[in-house]
ZADO-1210 file (C-alpha; in nm, 4 decimals, padded with zeros to 6 digits):
<atoms>
<atom x="02.4914" y="01.4832" z="01.3738" code="UNK" pos="1"/>
<atom x="02.6533" y="01.6341" z="01.6853" code="UNK" pos="2"/>
<atom x="02.5987" y="01.9834" z="01.5461" code="UNK" pos="3"/>
<atom x="02.2281" y="01.9049" z="01.5029" code="UNK" pos="4"/>
<atom x="02.2096" y="01.7780" z="01.8606" code="UNK" pos="5"/>
<atom x="02.3576" y="02.1051" z="01.9825" code="UNK" pos="6"/>
<atom x="02.1125" y="02.3035" z="01.7723" code="UNK" pos="7"/>
<atom x="01.8179" y="02.1048" z="01.9109" code="UNK" pos="8"/>
<atom x="01.9397" y="02.1633" z="02.2663" code="UNK" pos="9"/>
<atom x="01.9609" y="02.5338" z="02.1948" code="UNK" pos="10"/>
<atom x="01.6187" y="02.5563" z="02.0276" code="UNK" pos="11"/>
<atom x="01.4152" y="02.3361" z="02.2629" code="UNK" pos="12"/>
<atom x="01.5964" y="02.3469" z="02.5950" code="UNK" pos="13"/>
<atom x="01.3231" y="02.5588" z="02.7512" code="UNK" pos="14"/>
<atom x="01.0305" y="02.4321" z="02.5417" code="UNK" pos="15"/>
<atom x="00.8456" y="02.3060" z="02.8511" code="UNK" pos="16"/>
<atom x="01.0130" y="02.5213" z="03.1128" code="UNK" pos="17"/>
<atom x="00.6774" y="02.6763" z="03.2057" code="UNK" pos="18"/>
<atom x="00.5696" y="02.3268" z="03.3167" code="UNK" pos="19"/>
<atom x="00.8893" y="02.2696" z="03.5086" code="UNK" pos="20"/>
<atom x="01.0596" y="02.0488" z="03.2480" code="UNK" pos="21"/>
<atom x="01.4092" y="02.1007" z="03.1104" code="UNK" pos="22"/>
<atom x="01.5600" y="01.9260" z="02.8071" code="UNK" pos="23"/>
<atom x="01.8279" y="01.6947" z="02.9447" code="UNK" pos="24"/>
<atom x="01.8955" y="01.4411" z="02.6672" code="UNK" pos="25"/>
<atom x="01.8876" y="01.4193" z="02.2870" code="UNK" pos="26"/>
<atom x="01.9391" y="01.0845" z="02.1125" code="UNK" pos="27"/>
<atom x="01.8963" y="00.9432" z="01.7637" code="UNK" pos="28"/>
<atom x="01.6516" y="00.6521" z="01.7777" code="UNK" pos="29"/>
<atom x="01.5960" y="00.3934" z="01.5051" code="UNK" pos="30"/>
<atom x="01.2316" y="00.2886" z="01.5247" code="UNK" pos="31"/>
<atom x="01.1362" y="-00.0575" z="01.3905" code="UNK" pos="32"/>
<atom x="00.9310" y="-00.1000" z="01.0743" code="UNK" pos="33"/>
<atom x="00.8794" y="-00.4018" z="00.8469" code="UNK" pos="34"/>
<atom x="00.9334" y="-00.4086" z="00.4717" code="UNK" pos="35"/>
<atom x="00.6910" y="-00.6599" z="00.3195" code="UNK" pos="36"/>
<atom x="00.6492" y="-00.8217" z="-00.0213" code="UNK" pos="37"/>
<atom x="00.3597" y="-01.0368" z="-00.1383" code="UNK" pos="38"/>
<atom x="00.1442" y="-01.1165" z="-00.4377" code="UNK" pos="39"/>
<atom x="-00.1842" y="-00.9309" z="-00.4708" code="UNK" pos="40"/>
<atom x="-00.4619" y="-00.9836" z="-00.7244" code="UNK" pos="41"/>
<atom x="-00.5940" y="-00.6591" z="-00.8669" code="UNK" pos="42"/>
<atom x="-00.9102" y="-00.5864" z="-01.0639" code="UNK" pos="43"/>
<atom x="-00.8643" y="-00.3638" z="-01.3674" code="UNK" pos="44"/>
<atom x="-01.1003" y="-00.2310" z="-01.6308" code="UNK" pos="45"/>
<atom x="-00.9950" y="-00.2874" z="-01.9921" code="UNK" pos="46"/>
<atom x="-01.1619" y="-00.2700" z="-02.3343" code="UNK" pos="47"/>
<atom x="-01.2824" y="-00.5994" z="-02.4745" code="UNK" pos="48"/>
<atom x="-01.0269" y="-00.7631" z="-02.7036" code="UNK" pos="49"/>
<atom x="-01.0705" y="-00.7058" z="-03.0761" code="UNK" pos="50"/>
<atom x="-01.1530" y="-01.0666" z="-03.1716" code="UNK" pos="51"/>
<atom x="-01.4269" y="-01.0950" z="-02.9080" code="UNK" pos="52"/>
<atom x="-01.5701" y="-00.7650" z="-03.0249" code="UNK" pos="53"/>
<atom x="-01.5788" y="-00.8881" z="-03.3879" code="UNK" pos="54"/>
<atom x="-01.7536" y="-01.2109" z="-03.2845" code="UNK" pos="55"/>
<atom x="-02.0179" y="-01.0182" z="-03.0893" code="UNK" pos="56"/>
<atom x="-02.0683" y="-00.7765" z="-03.3789" code="UNK" pos="57"/>
<atom x="-02.0989" y="-01.0697" z="-03.6212" code="UNK" pos="58"/>
<atom x="-02.3713" y="-01.2322" z="-03.4113" code="UNK" pos="59"/>
<atom x="-02.5457" y="-00.8965" z="-03.3696" code="UNK" pos="60"/>
<atom x="-02.5406" y="-00.8548" z="-03.7501" code="UNK" pos="61"/>
<atom x="-02.7410" y="-01.1757" z="-03.7943" code="UNK" pos="62"/>
<atom x="-02.4722" y="-01.4376" z="-03.8515" code="UNK" pos="63"/>
<atom x="-02.5852" y="-01.6569" z="-03.5658" code="UNK" pos="64"/>
<atom x="-02.5128" y="-02.0133" z="-03.6805" code="UNK" pos="65"/>
<atom x="-02.1741" y="-02.1557" z="-03.5936" code="UNK" pos="66"/>
<atom x="-02.0780" y="-02.2377" z="-03.9522" code="UNK" pos="67"/>
<atom x="-02.1996" y="-01.8977" z="-04.0743" code="UNK" pos="68"/>
<atom x="-01.9862" y="-01.7155" z="-03.8177" code="UNK" pos="69"/>
<atom x="-01.6798" y="-01.9198" z="-03.9136" code="UNK" pos="70"/>
<atom x="-01.7390" y="-01.8564" z="-04.2835" code="UNK" pos="71"/>
<atom x="-01.7918" y="-01.4846" z="-04.2253" code="UNK" pos="72"/>
<atom x="-01.4723" y="-01.4586" z="-04.0212" code="UNK" pos="73"/>
<atom x="-01.2780" y="-01.6774" z="-04.2656" code="UNK" pos="74"/>
<atom x="-01.1756" y="-01.9411" z="-04.0118" code="UNK" pos="75"/>
<atom x="-01.2077" y="-02.3191" z="-04.0042" code="UNK" pos="76"/>
<atom x="-01.4929" y="-02.4642" z="-03.8007" code="UNK" pos="77"/>
<atom x="-01.2413" y="-02.6490" z="-03.5814" code="UNK" pos="78"/>
<atom x="-00.9882" y="-02.3654" z="-03.5542" code="UNK" pos="79"/>
<atom x="-00.8147" y="-02.3261" z="-03.2178" code="UNK" pos="80"/>
<atom x="-00.9224" y="-01.9616" z="-03.2034" code="UNK" pos="81"/>
<atom x="-01.2758" y="-02.0838" z="-03.1454" code="UNK" pos="82"/>
<atom x="-01.1718" y="-02.1319" z="-02.7850" code="UNK" pos="83"/>
<atom x="-01.2624" y="-01.7651" z="-02.7596" code="UNK" pos="84"/>
<atom x="-01.6276" y="-01.8667" z="-02.7993" code="UNK" pos="85"/>
<atom x="-01.5998" y="-02.0609" z="-02.4738" code="UNK" pos="86"/>
<atom x="-01.4687" y="-01.7451" z="-02.3080" code="UNK" pos="87"/>
<atom x="-01.7669" y="-01.5442" z="-02.4383" code="UNK" pos="88"/>
<atom x="-02.0062" y="-01.8138" z="-02.3189" code="UNK" pos="89"/>
<atom x="-01.8401" y="-01.8248" z="-01.9769" code="UNK" pos="90"/>
<atom x="-01.8752" y="-01.4469" z="-01.9443" code="UNK" pos="91"/>
<atom x="-02.2461" y="-01.4831" z="-02.0277" code="UNK" pos="92"/>
<atom x="-02.2164" y="-01.2462" z="-02.3241" code="UNK" pos="93"/>
<atom x="-02.3490" y="-01.5069" z="-02.5687" code="UNK" pos="94"/>
<atom x="-02.5464" y="-01.8300" z="-02.5488" code="UNK" pos="95"/>
<atom x="-02.5886" y="-02.1253" z="-02.7826" code="UNK" pos="96"/>
<atom x="-02.8693" y="-02.3758" z="-02.8383" code="UNK" pos="97"/>
<atom x="-02.8688" y="-02.7369" z="-02.9503" code="UNK" pos="98"/>
<atom x="-02.8794" y="-02.6302" z="-03.3162" code="UNK" pos="99"/>
<atom x="-02.5479" y="-02.4470" z="-03.2775" code="UNK" pos="100"/>
<atom x="-02.7154" y="-02.1072" z="-03.3024" code="UNK" pos="101"/>
<atom x="-02.5708" y="-01.8207" z="-03.0995" code="UNK" pos="102"/>
<atom x="-02.7427" y="-01.5115" z="-02.9655" code="UNK" pos="103"/>
<atom x="-02.6364" y="-01.2153" z="-02.7555" code="UNK" pos="104"/>
<atom x="-02.7393" y="-01.1945" z="-02.3926" code="UNK" pos="105"/>
<atom x="-02.8433" y="-00.8587" z="-02.2410" code="UNK" pos="106"/>
<atom x="-02.4897" y="-00.8349" z="-02.1010" code="UNK" pos="107"/>
<atom x="-02.3422" y="-00.8929" z="-02.4458" code="UNK" pos="108"/>
<atom x="-02.5686" y="-00.6308" z="-02.6035" code="UNK" pos="109"/>
<atom x="-02.4817" y="-00.3782" z="-02.3348" code="UNK" pos="110"/>
<atom x="-02.1127" y="-00.4463" z="-02.3894" code="UNK" pos="111"/>
<atom x="-02.1443" y="-00.3633" z="-02.7586" code="UNK" pos="112"/>
<atom x="-02.3847" y="-00.0715" z="-02.7297" code="UNK" pos="113"/>
<atom x="-02.2034" y="00.1086" z="-02.4499" code="UNK" pos="114"/>
<atom x="-01.8538" y="-00.0009" z="-02.5503" code="UNK" pos="115"/>
<atom x="-01.8136" y="-00.0870" z="-02.1837" code="UNK" pos="116"/>
<atom x="-01.4906" y="-00.2050" z="-02.0270" code="UNK" pos="117"/>
<atom x="-01.4579" y="-00.5513" z="-01.8791" code="UNK" pos="118"/>
<atom x="-01.3087" y="-00.6507" z="-01.5464" code="UNK" pos="119"/>
<atom x="-00.9760" y="-00.8285" z="-01.5702" code="UNK" pos="120"/>
<atom x="-00.7788" y="-00.9883" z="-01.2880" code="UNK" pos="121"/>
<atom x="-00.4030" y="-00.9536" z="-01.2704" code="UNK" pos="122"/>
<atom x="-00.1441" y="-01.0681" z="-01.0171" code="UNK" pos="123"/>
<atom x="00.1168" y="-00.8115" z="-00.9107" code="UNK" pos="124"/>
<atom x="00.3893" y="-00.7989" z="-00.6467" code="UNK" pos="125"/>
<atom x="00.3175" y="-00.5405" z="-00.3787" code="UNK" pos="126"/>
<atom x="00.5904" y="-00.3913" z="-00.1625" code="UNK" pos="127"/>
<atom x="00.4905" y="-00.1964" z="00.1466" code="UNK" pos="128"/>
<atom x="00.5819" y="-00.1110" z="00.5050" code="UNK" pos="129"/>
<atom x="00.4216" y="-00.1489" z="00.8454" code="UNK" pos="130"/>
<atom x="00.5191" y="00.0258" z="01.1678" code="UNK" pos="131"/>
<atom x="00.5891" y="-00.2011" z="01.4614" code="UNK" pos="132"/>
<atom x="00.3925" y="-00.0528" z="01.7534" code="UNK" pos="133"/>
<atom x="00.5734" y="-00.0143" z="02.0843" code="UNK" pos="134"/>
<atom x="00.2515" y="-00.1239" z="02.2549" code="UNK" pos="135"/>
<atom x="-00.0964" y="-00.1997" z="02.1265" code="UNK" pos="136"/>
<atom x="-00.3360" y="00.0894" z="02.1696" code="UNK" pos="137"/>
<atom x="-00.6983" y="00.0223" z="02.2517" code="UNK" pos="138"/>
<atom x="-00.9249" y="00.0635" z="01.9490" code="UNK" pos="139"/>
<atom x="-00.6423" y="00.0593" z="01.6917" code="UNK" pos="140"/>
<atom x="-00.5548" y="-00.2048" z="01.4335" code="UNK" pos="141"/>
<atom x="-00.2750" y="-00.4433" z="01.5205" code="UNK" pos="142"/>
<atom x="-00.1038" y="-00.3687" z="01.1863" code="UNK" pos="143"/>
<atom x="-00.0172" y="-00.0072" z="01.1068" code="UNK" pos="144"/>
<atom x="00.0357" y="00.0285" z="00.7323" code="UNK" pos="145"/>
<atom x="00.2862" y="00.2952" z="00.6389" code="UNK" pos="146"/>
<atom x="00.3424" y="00.4929" z="00.3183" code="UNK" pos="147"/>
<atom x="00.6920" y="00.6493" z="00.3423" code="UNK" pos="148"/>
<atom x="00.5980" y="00.9090" z="00.0812" code="UNK" pos="149"/>
<atom x="00.3398" y="01.0668" z="00.3132" code="UNK" pos="150"/>
<atom x="00.3972" y="01.2442" z="00.6476" code="UNK" pos="151"/>
<atom x="00.2932" y="01.0537" z="00.9586" code="UNK" pos="152"/>
<atom x="00.1839" y="01.3674" z="01.1420" code="UNK" pos="153"/>
<atom x="-00.1791" y="01.4272" z="01.0418" code="UNK" pos="154"/>
<atom x="-00.1743" y="01.7720" z="01.2015" code="UNK" pos="155"/>
<atom x="00.0564" y="01.9179" z="00.9401" code="UNK" pos="156"/>
<atom x="-00.0719" y="02.2009" z="00.7232" code="UNK" pos="157"/>
<atom x="-00.1699" y="02.1234" z="00.3645" code="UNK" pos="158"/>
<atom x="00.1336" y="02.3169" z="00.2400" code="UNK" pos="159"/>
<atom x="00.3716" y="02.1075" z="00.4519" code="UNK" pos="160"/>
<atom x="00.2106" y="01.7839" z="00.3383" code="UNK" pos="161"/>
<atom x="00.2382" y="01.8891" z="-00.0262" code="UNK" pos="162"/>
<atom x="00.6077" y="01.9766" z="00.0064" code="UNK" pos="163"/>
<atom x="00.6979" y="01.6574" z="00.1941" code="UNK" pos="164"/>
<atom x="00.9429" y="01.4405" z="-00.0067" code="UNK" pos="165"/>
<atom x="00.9338" y="01.1220" z="00.2000" code="UNK" pos="166"/>
<atom x="01.1068" y="00.9386" z="00.4845" code="UNK" pos="167"/>
<atom x="01.4456" y="00.7727" z="00.4659" code="UNK" pos="168"/>
<atom x="01.4387" y="00.3953" z="00.5216" code="UNK" pos="169"/>
<atom x="01.7334" y="00.2134" z="00.6795" code="UNK" pos="170"/>
<atom x="01.8321" y="-00.1541" z="00.6605" code="UNK" pos="171"/>
<atom x="01.8920" y="-00.2900" z="01.0083" code="UNK" pos="172"/>
<atom x="02.2023" y="-00.4908" z="00.9240" code="UNK" pos="173"/>
<atom x="02.3858" y="-00.1634" z="00.8572" code="UNK" pos="174"/>
<atom x="02.3024" y="00.0156" z="01.1814" code="UNK" pos="175"/>
<atom x="02.5432" y="00.0761" z="01.4680" code="UNK" pos="176"/>
<atom x="02.4762" y="00.2008" z="01.8196" code="UNK" pos="177"/>
<atom x="02.6790" y="00.4342" z="02.0366" code="UNK" pos="178"/>
<atom x="02.6191" y="00.6689" z="02.3302" code="UNK" pos="179"/>
<atom x="02.4003" y="00.8989" z="02.1205" code="UNK" pos="180"/>
<atom x="02.2331" y="00.6389" z="01.8967" code="UNK" pos="181"/>
<atom x="01.9849" y="00.3678" z="01.9984" code="UNK" pos="182"/>
<atom x="01.8495" y="00.0939" z="01.7711" code="UNK" pos="183"/>
<atom x="01.5152" y="-00.0354" z="01.8943" code="UNK" pos="184"/>
<atom x="01.4728" y="-00.4121" z="01.8448" code="UNK" pos="185"/>
<atom x="01.2247" y="-00.5793" z="01.6129" code="UNK" pos="186"/>
<atom x="00.9891" y="-00.8453" z="01.7470" code="UNK" pos="187"/>
<atom x="00.9039" y="-01.1309" z="01.5132" code="UNK" pos="188"/>
<atom x="00.5617" y="-01.1764" z="01.6727" code="UNK" pos="189"/>
<atom x="00.4751" y="-00.8202" z="01.5649" code="UNK" pos="190"/>
<atom x="00.5702" y="-00.8770" z="01.2011" code="UNK" pos="191"/>
<atom x="00.2800" y="-00.8934" z="00.9519" code="UNK" pos="192"/>
<atom x="00.1400" y="-01.2366" z="00.8692" code="UNK" pos="193"/>
<atom x="-00.1346" y="-01.3549" z="00.6356" code="UNK" pos="194"/>
<atom x="-00.3850" y="-01.4175" z="00.9139" code="UNK" pos="195"/>
<atom x="-00.3435" y="-01.0618" z="01.0433" code="UNK" pos="196"/>
<atom x="-00.3749" y="-00.9221" z="00.6906" code="UNK" pos="197"/>
<atom x="-00.6927" y="-01.1182" z="00.6237" code="UNK" pos="198"/>
<atom x="-00.8365" y="-00.9984" z="00.9544" code="UNK" pos="199"/>
<atom x="-00.7719" y="-00.6418" z="00.8363" code="UNK" pos="200"/>
<atom x="-00.8717" y="-00.6998" z="00.4750" code="UNK" pos="201"/>
<atom x="-01.0640" y="-00.3709" z="00.4428" code="UNK" pos="202"/>
<atom x="-00.7778" y="-00.1688" z="00.5932" code="UNK" pos="203"/>
<atom x="-00.5303" y="-00.3395" z="00.3613" code="UNK" pos="204"/>
<atom x="-00.7523" y="-00.2831" z="00.0554" code="UNK" pos="205"/>
<atom x="-00.7843" y="00.0887" z="00.1337" code="UNK" pos="206"/>
<atom x="-00.4087" y="00.1207" z="00.1907" code="UNK" pos="207"/>
<atom x="-00.3320" y="-00.0710" z="-00.1302" code="UNK" pos="208"/>
<atom x="-00.5632" y="00.1590" z="-00.3268" code="UNK" pos="209"/>
<atom x="-00.3953" y="00.4675" z="-00.1773" code="UNK" pos="210"/>
<atom x="-00.0439" y="00.3472" z="-00.2606" code="UNK" pos="211"/>
<atom x="-00.0887" y="00.1654" z="-00.5928" code="UNK" pos="212"/>
<atom x="-00.4007" y="00.3396" z="-00.7319" code="UNK" pos="213"/>
<atom x="-00.5349" y="-00.0078" z="-00.8191" code="UNK" pos="214"/>
<atom x="-00.8403" y="-00.1859" z="-00.6789" code="UNK" pos="215"/>
<atom x="-00.7613" y="-00.4768" z="-00.4474" code="UNK" pos="216"/>
<atom x="-00.9397" y="-00.7999" z="-00.5415" code="UNK" pos="217"/>
<atom x="-00.7753" y="-01.0698" z="-00.3294" code="UNK" pos="218"/>
<atom x="-00.4493" y="-01.1945" z="-00.1835" code="UNK" pos="219"/>
<atom x="-00.2309" y="-01.3973" z="-00.4210" code="UNK" pos="220"/>
<atom x="-00.0084" y="-01.6889" z="-00.3244" code="UNK" pos="221"/>
<atom x="00.0095" y="-01.7536" z="00.0524" code="UNK" pos="222"/>
<atom x="00.3640" y="-01.6205" z="00.0697" code="UNK" pos="223"/>
<atom x="00.4609" y="-01.3079" z="00.2640" code="UNK" pos="224"/>
<atom x="00.8203" y="-01.1924" z="00.3028" code="UNK" pos="225"/>
<atom x="00.9028" y="-00.9454" z="00.5803" code="UNK" pos="226"/>
<atom x="01.2403" y="-00.7851" z="00.6505" code="UNK" pos="227"/>
<atom x="01.3347" y="-00.5554" z="00.9412" code="UNK" pos="228"/>
<atom x="01.4019" y="-00.1917" z="00.8522" code="UNK" pos="229"/>
<atom x="01.3977" y="00.1307" z="01.0528" code="UNK" pos="230"/>
<atom x="01.3068" y="00.4973" z="01.0568" code="UNK" pos="231"/>
<atom x="01.5380" y="00.7401" z="01.2343" code="UNK" pos="232"/>
<atom x="01.4271" y="01.0341" z="01.4499" code="UNK" pos="233"/>
<atom x="01.5557" y="01.2411" z="01.7366" code="UNK" pos="234"/>
<atom x="01.4159" y="01.1655" z="02.0794" code="UNK" pos="235"/>
<atom x="01.4090" y="01.4596" z="02.3196" code="UNK" pos="236"/>
<atom x="01.3821" y="01.3760" z="02.6891" code="UNK" pos="237"/>
<atom x="01.2680" y="01.6398" z="02.9370" code="UNK" pos="238"/>
<atom x="01.2872" y="01.5953" z="03.3143" code="UNK" pos="239"/>
<atom x="01.1935" y="01.7866" z="03.6280" code="UNK" pos="240"/>
<atom x="01.4834" y="01.8703" z="03.8559" code="UNK" pos="241"/>
<atom x="01.2762" y="01.8215" z="04.1690" code="UNK" pos="242"/>
<atom x="01.1125" y="01.4976" z="04.0478" code="UNK" pos="243"/>
<atom x="01.3370" y="01.2494" z="03.8637" code="UNK" pos="244"/>
<atom x="01.0410" y="01.0257" z="03.7787" code="UNK" pos="245"/>
<atom x="00.8604" y="01.3037" z="03.5924" code="UNK" pos="246"/>
<atom x="00.9671" y="01.2563" z="03.2305" code="UNK" pos="247"/>
<atom x="00.8334" y="01.4070" z="02.9095" code="UNK" pos="248"/>
<atom x="00.9452" y="01.2618" z="02.5744" code="UNK" pos="249"/>
<atom x="00.8891" y="01.3906" z="02.2217" code="UNK" pos="250"/>
<atom x="01.0092" y="01.2767" z="01.8800" code="UNK" pos="251"/>
<atom x="01.1340" y="01.5113" z="01.6096" code="UNK" pos="252"/>
<atom x="01.2719" y="01.4831" z="01.2581" code="UNK" pos="253"/>
<atom x="01.6314" y="01.5647" z="01.1711" code="UNK" pos="254"/>
<atom x="01.8509" y="01.5300" z="00.8625" code="UNK" pos="255"/>
<atom x="01.8567" y="01.1469" z="00.8740" code="UNK" pos="256"/>
<atom x="01.4789" y="01.1231" z="00.9061" code="UNK" pos="257"/>
<atom x="01.3643" y="01.2555" z="00.5708" code="UNK" pos="258"/>
<atom x="01.4703" y="01.2839" z="00.2086" code="UNK" pos="259"/>
<atom x="01.4571" y="01.6621" z="00.2199" code="UNK" pos="260"/>
<atom x="01.5100" y="01.8151" z="00.5636" code="UNK" pos="261"/>
<atom x="01.3097" y="02.1278" z="00.6391" code="UNK" pos="262"/>
<atom x="01.3211" y="02.1543" z="01.0174" code="UNK" pos="263"/>
<atom x="01.2900" y="01.9613" z="01.3430" code="UNK" pos="264"/>
<atom x="00.9242" y="01.8739" z="01.2894" code="UNK" pos="265"/>
<atom x="00.7311" y="01.6846" z="01.5559" code="UNK" pos="266"/>
<atom x="00.6286" y="01.3237" z="01.4931" code="UNK" pos="267"/>
<atom x="00.3148" y="01.1973" z="01.6654" code="UNK" pos="268"/>
<atom x="00.3391" y="00.8216" z="01.5966" code="UNK" pos="269"/>
<atom x="00.6412" y="00.7560" z="01.8182" code="UNK" pos="270"/>
</atoms>
């Protein structure tokens, strides 16, 4: 790491010299993020199950009485599989009258004719990260969702974004500080919670879609687990010799920042 510090000093010492600033300090900074886990209900599209399809086709073929359908399918009139009829009724694909005669609804006919998929709900565990902001910025969401597989700097070229392999994530209980390394603290009141997530439901749904490729339907059980983790970058501090209060700070990647290091790229989020 010391060799990288020396290289950064050499490369960027006079980066802002035209403005009167000189690079005076380089440190490794661990910036706080939160690793979160929770249950999410997703909506998926799937073909109708084979038995339901056969029942619909049987009714469409003219076998509309309950006993006729059972005889045609070779099942007993009180068979447990007839619970599937209740499912079809609940979905409004079929209806039944007092004489135990079934018929297809427009939805049921469309399902057969178009071989359409049906919406199914499924509960999955979703793992994701949020960046803990140093201070709230006006007009921004309180929670900043973070995909470590994508670059944070939106100004990167398309080629750079395509070649990016992801950020390295560090567990906080394994971090140590020294003169050249600073670990920024986490604040529990800035950790994600269910109320904040629900307030940003649309943001969360869009982020979930981007990361998982599934459509968000709803939050699952009211349980959210958050653990402190960190990202690591270099912080470059520039000062003016004639004005000690004039400070310019920038954040750059180095070998501990990313999975595949390609240069001391600027980061705009920190």
